[in-house]
C-alpha positions in Angstrom: 55.0 -64.9 -48.8 56.0 -63.1 -52.0 55.4 -59.4 -52.5 56.1 -57.0 -55.4 57.6 -53.7 -54.4 59.3 -50.7 -56.1 63.1 -50.6 -55.9 62.8 -47.4 -53.9 61.2 -49.4 -51.2 64.1 -51.8 -50.7 65.9 -51.8 -47.4 69.0 -53.8 -46.3 68.0 -57.2 -45.0 65.2 -57.8 -47.6 65.4 -61.0 -49.6 65.0 -60.5 -53.3 63.2 -63.5 -54.9 63.1 -62.2 -58.4 63.8 -59.0 -60.4 61.3 -57.6 -62.8 62.0 -55.9 -66.0 64.4 -56.6 -68.9 66.2 -59.8 -68.3 70.0 -59.8 -68.0 69.9 -56.0 -67.4 70.3 -56.2 -63.6 73.8 -55.8 -62.1 74.0 -59.2 -60.4 74.6 -62.7 -61.6 72.1 -64.1 -59.1 68.5 -63.0 -58.9 67.8 -64.3 -55.4 69.7 -63.0 -52.4 69.6 -60.8 -49.3 70.4 -57.2 -50.2 72.7 -54.8 -48.5 73.1 -51.1 -48.9 75.5 -51.3 -51.8 73.2 -53.7 -53.6 70.3 -51.2 -53.3 72.4 -48.4 -54.7 73.3 -50.6 -57.7 69.7 -51.5 -58.3 68.5 -48.0 -58.1 71.1 -47.0 -60.7 70.0 -49.9 -63.0 66.9 -50.3 -65.3 65.2 -52.5 -62.7 62.1 -50.7 -61.4 60.4 -53.5 -59.3 61.5 -56.6 -57.5 59.7 -59.5 -55.8 60.7 -60.0 -52.2 60.2 -63.1 -50.0 59.3 -62.0 -46.5 59.8 -65.5 -45.2 63.6 -65.2 -45.8 64.1 -61.4 -45.2 62.6 -58.2 -43.9 59.1 -57.1 -44.9 58.2 -53.6 -46.0 55.8 -52.8 -43.1 57.0 -55.0 -40.2 60.7 -54.3 -40.6 61.4 -57.6 -38.9 62.0 -61.1 -40.1 58.9 -63.3 -39.6 59.4 -66.3 -37.3 57.8 -68.8 -39.6 60.1 -71.4 -41.1 60.9 -71.5 -44.8 58.4 -73.1 -47.1 59.3 -76.4 -48.7 60.2 -74.7 -52.0 62.7 -72.4 -50.1 64.3 -75.4 -48.4 64.7 -77.1 -51.8 66.4 -74.0 -53.1 68.7 -73.9 -50.1 69.6 -77.5 -50.6 70.4 -76.9 -54.2 73.2 -74.5 -53.2 74.2 -75.5 -49.6 77.6 -74.0 -49.8 76.5 -70.5 -50.7 77.3 -67.7 -48.3 76.1 -64.1 -48.5 78.8 -61.5 -48.6 77.6 -58.6 -46.5 76.7 -55.5 -48.4 77.5 -56.8 -51.9 74.6 -59.0 -53.0 77.1 -61.4 -54.4 76.8 -65.0 -53.5 80.2 -66.3 -52.5 80.4 -70.1 -52.9 83.1 -72.2 -51.2 84.1 -74.8 -53.8 86.3 -76.6 -51.2 83.2 -77.3 -49.1 81.4 -79.0 -52.0 82.6 -82.5 -52.9 82.9 -83.4 -56.5 80.5 -86.4 -56.1 77.9 -84.1 -54.6 78.2 -81.6 -57.4 78.2 -84.3 -60.0 74.7 -85.2 -58.8 73.5 -81.6 -59.1 75.2 -81.5 -62.6 73.2 -84.5 -63.7 70.0 -82.7 -62.8 71.1 -79.5 -64.5 72.0 -81.4 -67.6 68.6 -83.1 -67.8 66.7 -79.9 -67.2 68.9 -78.0 -69.5 68.5 -80.5 -72.3 64.7 -80.4 -72.0 64.6 -76.6 -71.9 66.9 -76.2 -75.0 64.9 -78.8 -76.9 61.7 -77.0 -76.1 63.1 -73.7 -77.4 64.2 -75.4 -80.6 60.8 -76.9 -81.0 59.2 -73.5 -80.6 61.5 -72.1 -83.3 60.8 -75.0 -85.6 57.1 -74.4 -85.3 57.5 -70.7 -86.2 56.8 -69.4 -82.7 58.7 -66.7 -80.9 61.3 -68.2 -78.5 61.0 -67.1 -74.9 64.7 -66.6 -74.1 64.0 -65.0 -70.8 62.7 -68.4 -69.5 66.3 -69.6 -69.8 67.6 -67.2 -67.1 67.0 -69.6 -64.1 68.9 -72.3 -66.0 71.8 -70.0 -66.7 71.9 -69.1 -63.0 72.0 -72.8 -62.1 74.9 -73.3 -64.5 76.8 -70.4 -63.1 76.2 -71.6 -59.5 77.4 -75.1 -60.3 80.5 -73.8 -62.0 81.2 -71.6 -59.0 81.0 -74.5 -56.6 83.0 -77.0 -58.5 83.8 -76.2 -62.2 84.8 -79.7 -63.2 81.5 -81.3 -62.4 79.1 -79.8 -64.9 81.7 -79.4 -67.6 82.5 -83.1 -67.3 78.9 -84.3 -67.0 77.8 -82.2 -70.0 80.2 -84.1 -72.2 78.1 -87.2 -71.9 75.7 -87.0 -74.7 73.8 -89.3 -77.0 73.8 -88.7 -80.8 70.1 -87.8 -80.6 70.4 -85.1 -77.9 73.8 -83.7 -78.9 72.5 -80.4 -80.3 70.6 -79.6 -77.0 73.3 -80.9 -74.6 76.0 -79.1 -76.6 74.3 -75.8 -75.7 74.4 -76.6 -72.0 78.0 -77.7 -72.2 79.1 -74.5 -74.0 77.3 -72.4 -71.5 79.2 -74.1 -68.6 82.5 -73.7 -70.5 81.9 -70.1 -71.2 81.1 -69.5 -67.6 84.3 -71.2 -66.5 86.4 -69.3 -69.0 84.8 -66.0 -68.1 85.6 -66.6 -64.4 89.2 -67.5 -65.4 89.5 -64.2 -67.3 88.2 -62.4 -64.2 85.3 -60.8 -66.1 82.8 -58.8 -64.1 79.6 -60.7 -63.0 77.4 -59.1 -65.7 79.8 -60.3 -68.4 80.0 -63.8 -66.9 76.2 -64.0 -67.1 76.3 -62.6 -70.7 78.8 -65.3 -71.6 76.8 -68.0 -70.0 73.6 -67.0 -71.7 75.4 -66.5 -75.0 76.8 -70.0 -74.7 73.4 -71.5 -74.0 71.8 -69.7 -77.1 74.8 -69.8 -79.4 73.4 -72.6 -81.7 69.7 -71.5 -81.8 70.1 -71.1 -85.5 70.4 -74.8 -85.9 66.7 -74.9 -85.2 66.4 -73.8 -88.8 68.4 -76.7 -90.0 66.5 -79.9 -90.9 66.9 -82.6 -88.2 67.9 -85.1 -90.8 70.9 -82.9 -91.8 71.9 -82.2 -88.2 71.9 -85.9 -87.2 73.2 -87.3 -90.5 75.7 -90.1 -89.7 77.6 -89.7 -92.9 79.4 -86.9 -94.8 77.3 -83.9 -95.6 76.8 -82.9 -99.3 77.9 -79.5 -100.4 74.3 -78.3 -100.3 73.7 -79.7 -96.9 76.9 -78.1 -95.6 75.8 -74.8 -97.0 72.6 -75.1 -95.0 74.5 -75.8 -91.8 76.8 -72.9 -92.4 73.8 -70.6 -92.4 73.0 -71.3 -88.8 74.9 -68.3 -87.3 72.7 -65.9 -89.4 69.6 -67.9 -88.6 70.5 -67.7 -84.9 70.8 -63.9 -85.1 67.4 -63.7 -86.8 65.7 -65.9 -84.3 67.2 -64.1 -81.3 66.2 -60.7 -82.6 62.7 -61.9 -83.4 62.6 -63.1 -79.8 63.3 -59.6 -78.6 66.9 -60.2 -77.7 68.5 -56.8 -77.5 71.7 -57.9 -75.7 74.4 -57.3 -78.3 76.9 -59.7 -76.7 74.6 -62.7 -76.7 73.7 -62.0 -80.4 77.3 -61.6 -81.3 78.2 -65.0 -79.8 75.5 -66.6 -81.9 76.6 -64.8 -85.1 80.4 -65.1 -84.8 81.3 -68.2 -82.9 82.6 -69.8 -86.1 85.0 -67.0 -86.9 88.7 -67.8 -86.8 91.5 -65.5 -85.6 93.2 -65.7 -89.1 90.1 -64.6 -90.9 89.3 -68.0 -92.5 86.1 -68.6 -90.5 82.4 -67.8 -91.3 80.0 -66.1 -91.9 81.9 -62.8 -92.2 85.6 -63.9 -92.3 86.5 -61.6 -89.4 90.1 -61.6 -88.2 91.9 -60.7 -85.0 90.4 -57.9 -83.0 87.5 -57.7 -85.5 86.1 -60.6 -83.5 84.7 -59.6 -80.2 86.1 -61.1 -76.9 82.8 -63.0 -76.3 82.8 -64.5 -79.8 86.5 -65.5 -79.5 85.5 -67.2 -76.2 82.6 -68.9 -77.9 84.8 -70.2 -80.7 87.0 -72.0 -78.2 84.3 -73.4 -76.1 82.2 -74.5 -79.0 85.0 -76.5 -80.7 86.2 -78.1 -77.4 82.8 -79.5 -76.6 82.2 -80.6 -80.2 85.4 -82.6 -80.5 85.1 -84.2 -77.0 81.6 -85.3 -77.6 80.3 -88.4 -79.4 78.6 -87.3 -82.6 76.4 -89.1 -85.1 79.5 -89.5 -87.4 82.4 -90.0 -85.0 83.4 -90.7 -81.4 84.6 -87.8 -79.3 88.3 -87.4 -78.5 89.8 -87.6 -75.0 89.7 -84.2 -73.2 93.5 -83.9 -72.7 94.1 -85.1 -76.3 91.6 -82.5 -77.5 93.4 -79.7 -75.8 96.7 -80.8 -77.4 95.2 -80.9 -80.8 93.5 -77.5 -80.5 96.8 -76.0 -79.4 98.3 -77.2 -82.7 95.7 -75.5 -84.9 97.5 -72.3 -86.0 95.3 -69.3 -86.8 92.1 -70.8 -85.3 91.9 -69.4 -81.8 93.1 -66.3 -79.9 96.4 -67.7 -78.4 96.2 -65.8 -75.1 92.5 -66.7 -74.6 93.2 -70.3 -75.4 95.9 -70.4 -72.7 93.3 -69.1 -70.3 90.9 -71.8 -71.4 93.5 -74.5 -70.7 94.0 -73.0 -67.2 90.3 -73.0 -66.6 90.0 -76.7 -67.4 93.3 -77.9 -66.0 96.1 -79.5 -67.9 94.5 -82.9 -67.4 90.7 -82.4 -67.4 88.5 -85.1 -65.8 88.2 -88.1 -68.1 91.7 -87.7 -69.6 93.5 -91.0 -70.2 97.1 -90.8 -68.9 100.1 -93.0 -68.7 102.0 -93.1 -65.4 105.7 -93.6 -64.8 104.8 -97.0 -63.4 103.7 -97.9 -66.9 100.0 -98.1 -65.8 97.1 -96.3 -67.5 94.3 -94.5 -65.7 91.7 -91.8 -66.1 91.8 -88.5 -64.2 88.9 -88.4 -61.8 89.6 -85.2 -59.9 92.0 -82.3 -60.0 93.8 -80.3 -57.3 93.4 -76.6 -58.2 96.6 -75.8 -56.4 98.6 -78.6 -58.2 97.4 -79.2 -61.8 100.2 -81.7 -62.5 99.2 -84.1 -59.8 95.5 -85.0 -60.1 93.7 -88.0 -58.6 93.8 -90.9 -61.1 91.8 -94.1 -61.3 94.3 -96.7 -62.6 92.8 -99.7 -64.4 95.3 -101.0 -67.1 98.9 -102.2 -67.4 100.5 -100.7 -70.5 103.3 -103.2 -70.2 101.2 -106.3 -69.9 98.4 -104.8 -72.1 95.7 -106.1 -69.8 93.3 -104.6 -67.2 94.3 -104.6 -63.6 92.5 -104.1 -60.3 91.0 -100.6 -60.3 92.9 -98.4 -57.9 92.6 -94.7 -57.1 95.9 -92.8 -56.7 96.3 -89.3 -55.4 99.4 -88.1 -57.2 99.6 -85.1 -54.9 99.9 -87.3 -51.8 103.4 -86.9 -50.1 103.9 -90.7 -50.1 103.0 -91.1 -53.8 106.0 -92.0 -56.0 104.2 -92.1 -59.3 103.6 -89.3 -61.8 102.0 -88.7 -65.2 104.4 -89.0 -68.1 102.0 -88.4 -71.0 98.5 -88.3 -72.3 97.3 -91.3 -74.2 94.6 -91.7 -76.9 91.8 -94.1 -75.9 91.2 -94.9 -79.6 94.8 -96.2 -80.0 94.2 -98.5 -77.0 90.8 -99.6 -78.2 89.1 -98.2 -75.0 85.5 -97.3 -75.2 83.1 -95.9 -72.5 85.9 -94.7 -70.2 83.2 -92.4 -68.7 82.1 -95.5 -66.7 85.3 -95.1 -64.7 84.8 -91.4 -63.7 81.2 -90.5 -64.1 80.1 -91.9 -60.7 
């Protein structure tokens, strides 16, 4: 049973189902958890005045005891969605054990998050195109799901979100950038409130494209000068739409407005340079470009993940160098889906990484570079003590004529 209470009525052991008040103003990255004494102190010092508690999962105001009735079906479903979550006593933070979550299990969750995320972003774009006020607060549950997935197994959602069709690129791109921003924020060890700010900013960074005609967004050929000028207006349009929606969170708006700025001052719309660009906007620039160049677009096929990181590293003046190094560390040297050549002269795609050993991922071998023909598909764990093989270089799928390599790893 759900009950709305004042924050002053909270006691340790109560289960918060939802916080009421301005979204993204509470001090936690999850809105549903069992509170401890420290959590209550934080909440009382925040702008949150009321919360909704679930007395089936925690203490009630009057009874002071946990009811014996089992969780409702919806609660069981929520538990299943994050089976590896553990409550850290007295903090309100959900500690998730990534090692307890298999990549394949998280891939399934990631597929669902991608579907739901695509539909939600598409609905927000449609509202904006119809001249309606966009309800950005409705995106908060999706952002929490993205953050939870990244916490459990970062590679799953980031990899799955790369798989887009030309028609849904704009919407899926928003989900992907949100996941990438979350991963980078965790790598940079930002506090939880900034992680959520980065995640929400990533999800809403391209809202301004709702003001760009669909025919221009999905044009398969080169844009005319006039069309390109329209597209370049989307950061300002995004700021306008978010402010009209009541968004008063400066960081989220700044990501939308300045994710196309470059560290050397050659970006747009304001040609900011260096420290003039906020940390969140610099993060947004990296995450936006990476997902764009690794995704199939109406006018070109995406590049291999490893190849993309190499190319981005060569672009002088584009990104904050220190932050880009952090981004590479967050993805791994060989992100899932990267085509690699082994010392045995075989080609394979990276299917899973070992966080403690980024140079020795698991690879699905499928091609002989020497014979230039496919071989029996074999999985090799390069970190295994008995393995004698190693990666010698990243290869370009386009140069080998390979298409749809995702069929080898997106299982």
